C-alpha positions, 0 to 999 in steps of 0.5 A, a space after each residue: 282417823 280420817 276413816 273414823 271421821 268419815 264413818 261417823 259422817 256417813 252414819 249421821 248423814 244416812 240417819 237423816 235420809 241423805 242417800 245417793 240415788 240408785 244408778 240409772 242406765 245411760 240409755 234410759 236417762 238420755 231417752 227420757 231427758 231429751 225433748 222431741 225424740 222419736 223413742 228410746 234409741 230409735 232416731 227418725 227414719 233417714 237421720 242415722 247416717 247424719 247422727 253417726 257422722 256427728 257422733 264421730 266428730 270432735 272440736 270445731 268439726 263437731 260444732 260445725 256439724 251441729 250448726 248444719 244439722 237439720 231439726 230432725 237430726 238434732 232431735 235424734 242426736 239429742 237422744 244419742 248417748 254418743 253425742 250427748 257424751 261429747 257435750 258433757 265429757 269431751 266438748 270443744 274448748 270453751 273459747 271455741 264454743 263461745 265464739 261459735 255461738 256468737 257467730 250463729 244466726 238467731 234462727 240457728 240458736 233457736 233451732 239448737 236450743 229447741 231441738 237439742 236441749 240436752 246438748 246445748 244445756 250442758 255445753 260450757 261456752 254457751 250463755 247461761 240464760 240459753 242453757 237455763 232454757 234448754 235444761 228446763 225443757 229437758 227437765 220438763 220432758 223427763 218429768 212428764 215422760 211416763 216411761 221415766 224410771 223411778 230413780 230418774 224421776 226422783 232425781 228430776 223432782 229434786 232438781 225441780 224443787 231446787 229451782 222453786 223460788 219465792 217472789 222476792 228470791 233472786 232468779 235461779 238458772 239451771 246451767 247443768 243437768 246430766 242425769 246419767 248415773 247418780 247425776 250432776 247438776 249446777 244451779 246458779 242463784 243470780 245471773 252468771 252472764 252479767 254479775 260482777 261477783 261470781 262464786 262457784 261453790 264446790 261440795 265434798 263427800 256424800 253429796 248427790 243430786 237426789 240427796 242434797 241438791 235442794 239443800 245445796 241450792 239453798 246454801 248458795 242462796 244464803 251465800 248470795 244474800 250474805 254477799 248482797 248485804 255487803 254491796 256498800 263495802 264491796 270493791 268495784 267490779 265489772 258488772 252489777 250484782 253477784 251470782 253464786 253457782 251451786 256446782 254439783 258438777 262432779 260425782 262426789 265420793 261415798 264411804 267406799 271411795 272417799 280415800 281415793 283421788 280418782 273422783 277429785 281428778 275427774 271433778 277437777 277437769 270438769 271444774 276447769 271447764 266450768 271456770 273457763 266457761 264463765 270466762 269465755 261467755 263473759 268475753 271482755 267483761 270479766 267478773 271477779 271469779 272465786 271458788 268456795 270449796 268444802 272438804 273433798 271439794 277443796 282437794 278437787 279445787 286444788 287439783 284444778 287450780 294447780 293444773 295451769 289450765 285455769 285461774 280465779 281471783 280467790 280460793 276459799 277452802 273450808 274443812 280441807 283434807 289437803 292435796 299434793 299442792 304444797 304452796 299457794 305459789 302453785 295455784 292459778 290464784 293471785 298471791 294473798 287471795 287464798 284462804 283457809 278455814 277450819 272449825 273447832 269441831 271439824 274432824 277433817 280440817 287439818 288432817 292433811 290426809 291427801 298430802 299437805 294441809 293448806 292450813 300450815 303456815 308454810 302453805 301460804 294461805 290466809 287463815 280465817 278467824 272463825 271465832 265469831 264476834 262483831 263485823 269489822 265493817 259494821 260493829 252492829 253485826 255479831 256472828 257466831 263461831 262455826 263448829 261442825 264440818 257442815 256448819 261453815 255456810 250456815 246463816 249467822 256464822 262468821 265463816 259465811 260472812 268471811 266467804 261473802 267478804 272475800 267474794 266481793 273483793 274485801 279479803 282484807 277484812 278477814 285475814 287473821 294470819 296464823 296463830 299458835 294452833 297451826 300445824 307445826 312445820 314438821 308436818 305432824 298433825 297434833 291430835 286433840 280429843 275434840 278431833 274425834 268427836 262428831 255430834 249429829 247436830 253438827 252434820 245436819 246440812 241445814 238448821 
């Protein structure tokens, strides 16, 4: 049944023009995205031994080598796929990076940001305002490079469009820009370095930078604005305001591999680093940190939060196909702060395809009451019921409002318990006709 649902999702999404960008060779990507290099794969004379030494280092040695490198070496290293892969795929721990960065002199920070923007822009543990400067420099370099491959130029164009904002919009920060293959990107709406409430939104299948980043960032903006309206009822937090991270920080599966958990495990590792990076940068002033995970993204989040390597203050799952996690007690989330929502016309929610359905009463998550109606915090507001698999975070829905309430520490206003429609404890998913019905209008990313 899940295969049929995914096929329908794919057909509808492709009919709307949402397709994944063609794969671009790593060497072409790095040479085009790096700033101040001497040409694709050709470091400046005399720098190669230093770059080789940096490429062979790891952990604290790698950080120390970056600090000691001359500008010419940094520029060459930023054009070397071995060095950039360390920053993106196998970096030092976020605490090591954060402490290293704090100890650097202002001159060293400036040199690293200017001469190694690809490395610094993608290094968890570096402050997000710095990463934004570095990644925007790499973005600009890639967009102006006449040798940039067409597919890469299209991807970078989508990132640039995602960063556009009206004068009254909240500030956006480009905190991840990995242009290898089909790409990875993360854009924060609001300041991750200072916000009291931080939400990380994790997408599900069929999301790509070239196809969905503009819409995904706009969705983060909708979550941000809904949270901002709740400031009068928000629980106290350590910091002003809120921030929402549109985290397309892993490659999501397509129709050929959506039944595999391989990408979920890879994504979980990256999500752990992202969450730990937020904690490390904030040091003693910790935000209220929550994850909002949709579809396959909830499977990814469950793997990350059951690893014992990270923790958050809340987890909200929407349209989840489940995971091997069988109880909230296995998660790095306070008891009572795990939430689950499933729309009536969502063919994915409740399937338990990847193991246990988190909507089962035995799992222990609080079920969201998504039928719509008035706001318990303000009787003047009325919200509509979400329907399709991609409807949860649209403006005006009860689900978006619930997500925002949880993010600002008011999950007490959204708990509905478990009703008679829950999956029985015998583990058998009771199919109903509407589980097989998916309308094209339900699959549109936005109205």
